[in-house]
N, C-alpha and C positions, 0 to 999 in steps of 0.2 A: 949157614952157620947160625944165623938169628933164629930160623925156624927150629933148628935142632935144640937150641937153648930154651926156646919157648916151650917146646914139647917136654923137655926134661923138667922144667919148672912145674908144669901142670902135673906131670907124673909124680913129682915130689910132693906136691900138695895133696894129691889123691892118696899117696902112700901114708903121709902123716895123718891124714884124716882117718884112714882105715885103721892105723895103729892106735889112734886115740880112742876109737870106739871100743877097743879091748878093755879100756879102763874107765871110760866115761860114757854116759848115756845122754844123747841129744834127742830133742823133739822139736818139730816145727809144724804147727797146725794153723791153718788159715780158716777164716769164716767169712762168707758173703751171705748176709741175710737181708732179704727184701720183704717188706710187708705192705701190701696194698689194702687200704681200708676205705670203707664207705660208712661214714659216721652221721647219725641223725639222733643225737641224744645220748652220747657217751659221757659218763661222769656226772652229768646234770641233765634234767629234762630240757629239751629245746623249746624256744618260743613257738607259738602256734604258727603253722604254715611256713616255718623257716626251711630253706633249702638244705639238703644234706651236703656234707663235706666229703671230698674224694681226694686221696693223695697216696703216694708211695714213699716210704722211708727206707733207709738202708744203713746197715751196720757192716763195716769192713774191718776185720780184726786179724792180726797176726800174732801168734803166741809162740815164743821161743822158750824151751826148757833145757836145763843142763843139770845133770846129777853125777856127782863123783865122790865116792867115799863118804865124807861127813858133811857135805854141803849140797844143797839143792837151790837152784836159782831159776826164777821164771820172770819173764818180761812180756807184757802184752800191750801192743799198740793198736789203737782203733780210730776209725774215722766215722762220724755219725752225721747224716744229712738227709734232707728231704729232696727227692728228685725235683730239679728245677729251682732249688733254693738259691743256688749260685747261677749267675749269668754264664753263658757259654764262654765268655772271656771276662776274667776278673782282674782287678789290680790289687796291689798290696794292702790298700785301705779296707778291702772287704774282709780281711781276716781269714781264719780257717777253723776247722773243727777237729783237727788231728790232735790226739791227746794220748798220754800214757795211762792205760787202764790199770795195769799191774806192773810192779817192779819190786820183787821181794826175794829174799834169801832165807833159807831154812837151814840152820846150822846145828848139827848133831853135837850135843854136849855129853850124852851118856847113851850107851847101847850095850846091853848085857851080852849080845852076840859078838861084840868086838873086843877081843882080848887085849888090845893095845890101849884101851881106855881104862884108867885105874879107878875112876869114880863109879861105885857100885851100889850106893844106897837105893837107887831107883833104876828100873829096868831100861826105860827109854826116856830121854829128856832132850828137847831141842828148842831153839829160839827162832821164831819166824818173824822177820822184821822188814818193814818197807810198806809200799802201797800194795794192798791185797784185798781179795774178796773174803768176806767172812760169812760162812753158812753154818747155822746150827739148827739141829732137829729138822723140822719141815719148813724152815725159813719163816715161821710165823712171827717171830720177833726180831731176828737178825738173819738177813739173807742178802744175796747178791742182786736181787731185783732184775733178773736176767730178761724178763719180759720187755722191759724198757730197752730201747736200742742202746742207750748210753750205759745201762747197768748201774751198779753201785759198788764202790770200793772204799776202803778205809786206809788211812795212814796210821799204822799201829805197830806195836811190838807184842807178840804173844809167846809166852813160855808154855810149852806143851809137854806134859808128863804122862807116862803110862807105867802102871805097876800092878801086877797081879789082877788083871782084868779091869782095873779102874783107869779112867782117863780124866785128866784135869788140865784145863786151859786157864791161864791167868793173862789177861790182856790189858793194855793201857794205850791211850792215845792223847795227844795234846795238840790242838789246832792253833795255828797262827798264820796270818797272811802277810807278814813282813819279817825280815831278818833283824829288825830293830836297829839298823844302822841310821843313826840320827833320830831315832824315835824313843820316847820315854814310855815305859810301861808295856803291858801286853794285853791291852783291851782288844777284843776280838769281834769282828763281824765277818760273815762269809765273803769270800773273794768275788763271788758272782752277783754282788749287790748292784742295783741299777745305778747308772752314772748320771741320769737326768730324770726329771719328772715335770709334769705340768702343774703350774701353780693355780691358785684360786682364780687368777685372771687369765688362765689358759696360756701362760707364757712358760716356755721351757727353761727350767733352772738347773744348773749343774749341781750334782749331789756329791758332797765331800765324803771321804772315807770315814767309816764309823757312823754313818747316818742312814737309816732305812726309812723311806717315805711310806706313809699310810694313805688310805683312800679317803679319809674324812677329816673335818676340822677337829682340832683338839686332840689329835693323836689317836683316832679310832683304831681299834686293833686289827683291822683287815688290811693286809699289805697289798700294794699294787702288784708285786711280783712274788709268788711263793718261792722261797729260796732253798728249802731243805728237803730232806729225804722223802717224806710222805706229805709234801705240800705244806709243811710247817714254815714258820717265819724266820727261823734262825738256826744255823748249824750249831751242834754242840761245840763247846770250847775244849772239853776233855772228857774222857771216859775211863772207868776202871771196871773190869769184868772178871767174873769167876764162873766157869762152866764145868760141871762134874757129871760124868756119865759112867754107867756100867750095864752090861747085859747079864741077866739072870735067866738061864735057859732060853725061853723064847720071848722074854719080856725085857725091854730096854728101859732103864730108868735114867732120867737126866734132870739136873737142877741148874738154874740160871740165877746169877746175881749180877745186875748191870746198873751201874751208877753213871749218869751223864750230867754234866755241869754246863750251865748256860750263862754267858756274860750278862750282867745286870745292865739295865738301860734307864734313861729318863725321857719323858715327853719333851719335845723341842719343836722348833719351826725354823724355816729358812725363808729369806725373801724380804720384801718391803711393801709399803702401802701402794706404791706405784706398780710394782711387778706382781703383787699378790704373794701368797704364802704357800709353802709346802710343809705340811705337818708330818711328824714322824717320830722316830725313836733314835736317840743318840746313845751309842754304846761306849760311854766313857765313865761309867760308874764302877768303883772298886767292888770286887766280890762277884760271886756267882750264885745262881739258883741251882740247887742240886736235887735231882730226882732219882729215886731208887726203884728198880723193878726186880721182882723176885718171884720164883715159883718153880713148879716141877711139871714134868711130862712123862707119861707112861705109854709105851707102844708095844703091842704084842700080837700074838696070833694063837688061834685055837684050831683043833681038828686038822693037824698037819698042814697048816697054812691056808685052810679053806675059809677061815674067818680072820680078817685083819681088824684090829681095834686100836683106838687111841683115846686117851683122856688127859686133860691138862687143867691147871689152875695157876693163875698169876695175880699178884697184887702190885700196887704202886703207892708210894708215899713220898714225903718231902715237899719240894716246891717245883711247880712246872716252869717252863721257860719264861713265863710272864710274871713269875713271883707269887702265883696263887698257891695256897696251901692245899695239897692233894689229900682228900679225905674219902676213905672207903671206895677207892678205885680198884676194879677187879676185872679179870677176863678168865672165863672158864668155859669148858665145853667137852663133848665126847662124840665119837662117831665110830661106825664099823662098816666093813664091806664083806659081803658073803660072795665067795667065788664058786661058780658051777661051770666047769669047763672053760670056754672062752668068754663067758659072761660073768660079770660081777655087779653087785648092787648093794646099796645100804643107805641108812639114814644118818643124820647127825644134827647136833644143836650146839650153838655157842652164843655167848653173851659178852659184849663189851659195855661196861657200865657208863652211865652218863649222869648229867645233873638232873636231879628231881626238882622241877621248878617250884614245887610247893614247900620244899624244906631247905633248899640250898641257901647258904649264908653268904654275905658279901665277903670277898677275899678268899673264897674256897672254890674248889672244883672237885667233882667226882668222876670226871671223864678219864677213861683209861686210854692211853696212847700206845698203840702197838709198835712203838719204837721204829726200828729200821728193818722191818721185815719185807715180805713180798706180798702186798695186799692183793695183787691180781689173782693169786691162787685161792683167795678166800672171799666169801661174801659177794660172789658174783663177778664174772669176767668183765663187766662193763665199768668197773672202778668207780662206783657211786660213793663208796665209803672208805675212809682212811687212805685215800690217794690224794692226788694233786688238787682235787676239787673240794676237799674238806669233808666233814661228817657232821651229823646232827649233834647238837649239844646234849640231847637226851640219850645218846648211846644207841647201840644197835643190837637187836636179837636176830639170829639167823637160824631158821629151821630148814634143813635141806635134805634132798633125796638125790642120790647119784646112781647112774647106770653107765656101765663101760663094757665094750666089746674089744677083745685083744686077739687079732689074727696074726698071720705070719708077717705081713707087711702093712696091713691096715688096722688102725686103732680108732675107735669112735667112742664118744662119750656124750651123755646128756645129763646136765645138772639142773635141778629145779630148786629155787630158793624162795622161801617166804620170809620177808624182811619186815621188821617192826621196831618201833622205839623201845628202848629198854627202861626208860623212866618217863614220868609225867612231864609234858611240855605244854606250856600255855599257847593258845592261839590269840595273838595280840592284834589281829586285824581290827580295824575301826568299826566294822559292821557286825561284830559279835559281842555279847556281854562280857564284861571283865571277869576273869577267872575261868573262862572256857578252855577246856583241855583239847588238844588235838587227838584225833583217833590214832591209835597206836600203829595201825597198819601202814607201812611205807610202800609196799608193792610186792609184785611177784616177778622174778627174773628167770628166764629160760636160756640156758647156754648149751649150744651144740658144737662139738669139735670133732673133726676127722683128720687123722694124720696118716700119711702114706709114705713108706720108705721106698724111694726110687732105686737107690743103691746104697752101698756102705756109707757114702759121704753125703747123701742128699735126701732131705725130707721135704714133703709138701704138706702144709697144714691149712685147712679151711675152717673158719668159725663163723657162726651166726648166733646172735643173741637178741633177745627181746626183753625190755623192761616195761611191765604194766604198772605204772606208778599211780600214786594217789595225791590228793591235795595236801596230805600230811608230808609227803616226800617233797613236794614243791616248796611248801612253806619252811620245812625244817632245813632244807639245803639252800634255798634261794630267796627266802623272805617274801615271796609273792604268793598269791592265791588265784588259781584258775586263769593264769596268764600263759601257762606253758602247755605244750602237748603232753598228755599223760602216757603216751607210748613212745619209748625210745627203741631204736634198732641199730644194729651194728653188724657189719660183715667184713671179713678180711681173708686174704689169701697170702700165705707166707711161704717163701722158699728159703730153706736153710741149707747151705752147702758148707761142709766142714772137712776139707781135704787134709790128710796127714801126708805132708810132703816127704817124710822120711819113712813111710810105711814100707815094710819088707815085701809085702805082696800087693799086686794091683787091686784096685777097687773092684768089687763085684758089680756085674752088669745088672 
């Protein structure tokens, strides 16, 4: 009898599931992505004769989606780790790296195709709210940073409208790391701030909430641990965004307005004469520093798609996260690709402004910050610029040439980058005359990538990169001269498996 009831229950569940699929759409997609890397000068030139680093990292992600009539929900859970980072047997004190990557709902407010909705001034209107990836245009300024195993997501609300070919997104976010129970005010520092740091006497001191330690006496601006998206020192407190786009024949136009606000801080220290001191920034000052980024992008094609082109220009104004006045900060560029059968190739050029050492004034900055984009896609795959390792104060010019072959299963590409300073930068080494400028050339980077599709759900990618750097690159990035190896290399092998557990057809062999 028990077996009969058990079978009947299972049959009932299957029947209910089958009936529900008539009205709702479910998706369940997994991902197992491993990347084995051999690093010898990634992000920064390595010290001379330094050994290379070798490791494997892994992302495990499960994404569940549900769509029914006027609501769509998606939740993504992921675990990020380096092989061997945890002992074979761990205890509760070791913690974990399991996290919610996405958890959002998209609610339909207006739909011209739905006769039951009375609201008609706009053809389509929806509200997407919760933890979500944000990807706009080519991810140059706002993207999901998917190359990093942990990726990027935002806690935000976005009102999305579409009407007669135009699309408009209005987004807002407000960050806080406490529910304010027993807490006064809403001063903000990122939740992943360090909890301890070494003092000037090499004694470990506990770091209270709202205090970020720096690496030098007197509150030097270089933090011990980069905290934010592109290696910056402080996550934004809030943002407001407007994104407008429309396609005109074969040309897509888009415009972006993005304002991000950063909690103000004051220089402070912890410790005592006997223990030594930890210098840093205390984020308990009322008000915010607000930065505004604005600009447009055009993307199009010519000759029935045989030529793909892109042009863009952005500016920044207001105050940066450290309270400096942003003056004449800009980012512009253009590129195109010519396709001939399976082959495509083309040049490009872009500039991110920096501080001209001969004219910049105290309290000002002309450095353009590319916000929360995906820097790995631009200015070389080795992430020397605008990633976690920082970038030259003089900005960056990038002249590049790209080649790509696209086959049935195999895709290969070769990118060549000529990288240079965008503004005059002093060489302040003691053995050169005062006022000596650095040579503009930073280096040449060569990136080769091959991607092979094993089956419908599995890709294998191999990459190899070389950076031929200069003394200017070493000095602009690391403050030393002729102490680092001028050649950096990097190789990786990545296996990306993304099964669709609810796919109607079996995967291709």
